[in-house]
C-alpha positions in Angstrom: 4.6 204.7 -10.7 5.1 207.3 -13.1 2.2 209.1 -14.8 2.6 209.9 -18.3 -0.7 212.0 -20.2 -1.1 211.2 -24.2 -2.6 213.8 -26.2 -4.9 213.1 -29.4 -7.0 215.3 -31.4 -7.3 214.3 -35.1 -7.5 211.2 -36.7 -3.9 210.7 -38.1 -3.1 211.0 -34.4 -5.2 207.9 -33.2 -3.1 206.0 -35.9 0.1 207.0 -34.0 -0.9 206.9 -30.5 -2.6 203.4 -30.4 0.7 201.6 -30.5 2.2 203.8 -27.6 -0.5 203.3 -25.7 0.2 199.6 -25.7 3.7 199.6 -25.7 3.8 202.3 -22.3 0.5 200.1 -20.4 2.8 197.0 -21.3 4.9 198.4 -18.5 4.2 198.1 -14.8 6.0 201.1 -13.8 3.7 203.6 -15.9 0.3 204.9 -15.0 -1.1 205.9 -18.7 -3.7 208.8 -19.4 -5.4 209.6 -23.0 -6.7 212.9 -23.3 -8.7 213.5 -26.4 -8.9 217.2 -27.0 -11.9 216.9 -29.7 -10.1 218.6 -32.5 -11.8 216.5 -34.9 -15.5 216.1 -33.6 -17.1 214.0 -36.0 -17.9 211.3 -33.0 -19.2 208.5 -35.2 -15.8 208.5 -37.2 -14.0 208.9 -34.3 -15.8 205.8 -32.3 -14.6 203.8 -35.3 -11.1 204.5 -35.1 -10.9 203.9 -31.5 -12.7 200.1 -32.1 -10.9 199.4 -35.1 -7.2 200.3 -33.7 -7.9 199.1 -30.3 -7.5 202.0 -28.3 -9.4 202.6 -25.1 -11.8 205.0 -24.5 -10.3 208.5 -23.6 -10.2 209.0 -20.0 -10.7 212.9 -20.8 -12.3 214.4 -23.4 -12.2 217.9 -24.2 -14.9 218.4 -27.0 -13.1 221.4 -28.6 -14.5 221.3 -31.8 -14.0 223.0 -35.2 -12.7 226.7 -35.0 -9.9 228.8 -36.6 -6.2 227.5 -36.0 -6.2 230.1 -33.4 -9.5 229.6 -32.0 -8.9 226.0 -31.5 -5.3 226.1 -30.1 -6.4 228.9 -27.7 -9.4 226.7 -26.5 -7.7 223.6 -26.1 -4.8 225.8 -24.0 -7.8 226.8 -21.9 -9.4 223.3 -21.4 -6.1 221.3 -20.6 -5.0 223.5 -17.7 -6.9 222.2 -15.0 -7.0 218.5 -16.5 -3.0 218.6 -16.4 -3.1 220.1 -13.0 -4.5 217.3 -11.2 -3.3 214.6 -11.2 0.2 216.2 -12.6 1.6 213.6 -14.9 5.4 213.4 -15.3 5.2 213.4 -18.9 3.0 214.7 -21.8 3.7 212.7 -25.0 2.0 214.4 -28.2 2.3 213.0 -31.5 2.1 214.7 -35.3 1.4 218.6 -35.9 -1.6 219.3 -35.4 -3.2 222.2 -33.6 -3.9 220.0 -30.4 0.1 218.8 -30.5 1.1 222.8 -30.1 -1.4 223.8 -27.8 -0.6 220.9 -25.5 2.7 221.8 -25.7 2.6 225.3 -24.8 0.6 224.5 -21.7 2.8 221.7 -20.2 5.6 223.8 -20.9 4.1 226.4 -18.9 3.5 224.1 -16.2 7.0 222.9 -16.4 5.8 219.4 -17.5 8.1 217.9 -19.6 6.7 216.8 -23.2 8.0 214.0 -25.4 7.5 214.6 -29.4 6.8 211.6 -31.0 7.5 212.8 -35.2 9.7 215.1 -34.2 12.5 217.2 -36.6 10.3 216.8 -39.8 10.4 219.9 -41.8 8.4 220.9 -45.1 10.5 224.5 -44.9 7.2 226.2 -46.1 5.8 228.3 -42.8 3.0 229.0 -45.5 1.5 225.5 -43.6 0.1 225.6 -40.4 1.7 222.4 -39.5 4.9 223.6 -40.1 4.7 226.4 -37.7 3.3 223.5 -35.2 6.3 221.3 -36.0 8.7 224.4 -35.2 7.3 225.6 -31.7 6.5 222.3 -30.5 10.1 221.1 -30.8 11.6 223.8 -29.5 9.7 223.1 -26.4 9.9 219.5 -26.1 12.4 217.9 -23.7 12.4 214.2 -25.6 12.5 214.3 -29.6 11.5 211.1 -31.2 11.9 210.9 -34.8 11.1 208.8 -38.0 13.9 209.3 -40.1 17.7 210.3 -39.6 17.2 213.4 -41.7 14.7 214.6 -38.8 17.7 214.4 -36.5 20.0 216.5 -38.4 17.1 219.2 -38.7 16.9 219.1 -34.8 20.5 219.5 -34.2 20.8 222.5 -36.9 18.0 224.3 -34.8 19.7 224.0 -31.7 18.4 220.7 -30.3 20.8 219.0 -27.9 22.2 215.2 -28.9 20.8 213.8 -26.0 17.4 214.9 -26.4 16.7 213.2 -29.7 15.8 209.8 -30.4 15.7 207.9 -33.4 12.8 205.3 -32.9 11.5 204.9 -36.7 7.6 205.4 -37.7 5.3 204.5 -35.2 2.4 204.6 -37.9 4.1 201.6 -39.6 3.4 200.1 -36.3 -0.4 200.4 -36.7 0.0 199.6 -40.4 1.7 196.1 -39.6 -0.8 195.5 -36.6 -3.9 196.1 -38.7 -2.7 194.8 -42.2 -4.5 191.4 -42.1 -7.8 193.0 -41.0 -8.0 195.6 -43.6 -11.2 195.4 -45.8 -10.4 194.1 -49.0 -11.2 196.6 -51.7 -13.7 194.6 -53.4 -15.8 194.6 -50.1 -15.7 198.4 -49.6 -16.7 198.8 -53.5 -19.9 196.6 -52.6 -20.7 198.7 -49.3 -20.7 201.7 -51.0 -22.5 201.1 -54.2 -19.7 201.0 -56.6 -20.2 197.8 -58.8 -19.5 199.4 -62.0 -16.3 200.7 -60.6 -15.2 197.6 -59.2 -16.0 195.9 -62.7 -13.3 198.4 -64.3 -10.8 197.8 -61.4 -10.6 193.9 -61.9 -9.5 195.0 -65.3 -6.8 197.8 -64.9 -6.8 198.5 -61.1 -7.7 201.9 -59.7 -6.5 204.8 -57.9 -7.2 206.2 -54.5 -7.5 209.7 -53.9 -7.2 212.1 -50.7 -7.0 215.7 -50.8 -7.3 218.5 -47.9 -4.4 221.1 -47.5 -5.7 224.3 -48.0 -2.9 224.9 -50.5 -5.1 222.7 -52.9 -8.7 223.4 -51.7 -8.9 226.8 -50.6 -8.2 228.5 -53.8 -11.1 227.6 -55.8 -8.8 228.1 -59.2 -6.7 225.2 -57.8 -9.2 223.2 -56.7 -11.2 223.5 -60.1 -7.9 222.5 -61.9 -7.2 219.4 -59.7 -10.8 218.1 -59.8 -11.3 218.4 -63.8 -7.8 216.6 -64.1 -9.2 213.9 -61.7 -12.0 213.8 -63.9 -10.0 213.4 -66.7 -8.0 210.6 -65.3 -11.0 208.8 -64.2 -11.4 208.0 -68.1 -8.1 205.7 -68.1 -8.3 204.6 -64.3 -11.4 204.7 -62.1 -10.4 207.1 -59.4 -12.1 206.9 -55.6 -11.9 210.1 -54.0 -12.4 209.8 -50.1 -13.7 213.6 -49.7 -12.1 215.2 -46.4 -15.6 217.3 -44.7 -13.0 220.6 -45.7 -12.7 219.6 -48.7 -16.6 218.7 -49.4 -17.5 222.1 -47.9 -15.0 223.9 -50.6 -16.4 221.3 -53.6 -19.9 222.5 -52.6 -19.2 226.2 -52.3 -17.7 226.4 -55.7 -20.3 224.6 -57.4 -18.0 221.7 -58.8 -20.5 219.0 -57.4 -22.0 218.3 -60.8 -18.6 216.6 -62.0 -19.2 213.8 -59.7 -23.0 213.2 -61.0 -22.1 210.1 -63.6 -20.0 208.3 -61.5 -16.9 208.4 -63.2 -15.0 210.0 -60.3 -16.6 208.4 -57.4 -16.5 210.6 -54.3 -17.4 209.1 -50.5 -17.4 210.3 -47.6 -14.2 209.7 -45.3 -13.5 206.1 -44.5 -12.4 204.2 -41.8 -8.9 203.2 -41.2 -9.3 199.7 -41.9 -11.5 200.6 -45.2 -8.5 203.2 -46.1 -5.6 200.5 -45.6 -7.4 198.1 -47.9 -8.1 200.7 -50.4 -4.3 201.9 -50.1 -2.8 198.4 -50.4 -4.7 197.3 -53.3 -4.6 200.7 -55.5 -2.4 200.9 -58.9 -1.6 204.5 -57.7 -2.5 207.0 -54.8 -3.0 211.0 -55.2 -3.1 212.4 -51.7 -1.4 215.6 -50.1 -1.6 213.8 -47.1 1.8 213.4 -44.9 0.7 210.0 -43.2 -0.2 208.2 -46.8 3.0 209.1 -48.4 4.3 207.3 -45.2 1.9 204.5 -45.5 2.2 203.9 -49.4 5.8 203.7 -49.0 5.7 201.1 -46.5 2.9 199.2 -48.9 5.3 199.7 -51.8 2.4 201.5 -53.8 3.3 204.2 -56.1 2.2 207.7 -54.5 2.1 211.1 -56.2 1.8 213.8 -54.0 0.0 216.8 -54.9 2.2 219.5 -53.0 5.2 221.6 -53.7 7.4 220.0 -50.7 7.2 217.4 -48.2 8.3 217.4 -44.7 9.2 213.7 -45.3 12.0 213.3 -47.8 12.6 209.7 -46.9 9.6 208.6 -48.8 10.8 210.2 -51.8 14.3 209.2 -51.2 13.7 205.7 -50.2 10.3 204.7 -50.8 7.6 204.9 -53.3 6.4 208.6 -53.3 7.1 211.3 -55.8 6.5 215.0 -55.5 4.7 216.4 -58.6 3.7 219.9 -57.3 0.5 221.6 -57.5 0.2 222.1 -61.2 -2.9 219.9 -62.4 -1.0 219.2 -65.8 2.0 217.7 -63.8 -0.4 215.6 -62.0 -1.6 214.1 -65.4 1.7 213.7 -66.6 2.7 211.6 -63.5 -0.7 209.5 -63.7 0.4 208.9 -67.1 3.8 207.9 -66.3 2.8 205.6 -63.8 0.1 203.9 -66.0 2.4 203.6 -68.6 5.9 202.3 -66.6 4.4 200.7 -63.5 5.1 203.7 -61.2 8.0 204.1 -58.7 9.7 201.6 -56.6 10.9 201.8 -53.2 12.2 200.0 -50.0 11.1 200.5 -46.5 13.0 202.7 -44.7 15.4 202.0 -41.4 13.5 201.2 -38.4 10.2 201.1 -40.1 9.6 197.7 -38.6 6.6 197.6 -36.7 8.8 198.4 -33.1 8.8 202.1 -33.0 6.4 202.1 -29.8 8.4 199.8 -27.9 11.5 202.1 -28.5 9.6 205.3 -27.7 8.5 203.3 -24.3 12.5 202.7 -23.8 13.1 206.5 -24.3 10.6 207.6 -21.9 11.4 205.1 -19.5 15.2 206.2 -19.7 14.4 209.7 -19.3 12.1 209.7 -16.4 14.8 207.3 -14.4 16.8 210.6 -14.1 13.8 212.9 -13.0 12.2 213.2 -9.6 8.5 212.0 -9.4 6.2 214.9 -9.9 4.5 214.4 -6.3 1.4 216.0 -6.8 
């Protein structure tokens, strides 16, 4: 029996780990443990995600909470050492690019526990992004590198990874999308639940847009944030916009006095939404405005035009083959891109290779093959 520990810490991790846990626990030779670092510490929202995605309760919850990137990473590392020491796993699986991913990889590497990285090789080539630093260091230390797109394999080979370390498995986030799509909340019900009857009526006539923004490049600079919020308010005159506001973004909006722009309800702000509500809103939206990596992928799988408010993306396949358009960080460019979607219907694309809902089984195959050539840890 091989012991495998899976690490999650933030909501994007939950979406990715759910099918991996199912695939691993479906194989009799694996004993799987789920460790939640508590990097995202909204207990109520975490519980909703675990319930909706069918994730078992964590075997261990470190309850790390908030802090700077350095503080979070350090606290996770210190808390993980005794957890990984007993019982010692034969492999650690990390997903994505959050601080929990980096911290767990560092600890396991120092303890000589092999690590598998799901979503390896994605690169924005922008080291000002904390996530890019996390991706680069994590991949350098991991024994098994599992990729969502072929360009990620090329990145890893250029950086010195050995071909036998790399497995092209497809996108496990799309596994969850396929598994949950039939249960996704209809947009109409979400509008009703949040008291947005007027928006629902407008949306029936010409559709609506779904918005999320949370990256430091967009929300930490007051001038940039103000420009984007004012532009969204202007766009909402042409098409109703529902803005699911990340806690980080909410704090910046309140600190800069931009909250007054939401008072007339034209640009509707809501707290973060559950996965099934977000999925339903994305599926039915006329367009999505975001800076989220995951939503670039989900909109590509759903065939919904996505306007990414960033100067770069680590997911180029969503642009090359999918429905994603990189509009840059200029508010005026965003306004122009929305106008183009409303006039011309938006970008059309296709679902990329191996985004077929079966990535988790391929991940389990690679993990099984890797561990077959290693001796049990015995601890």
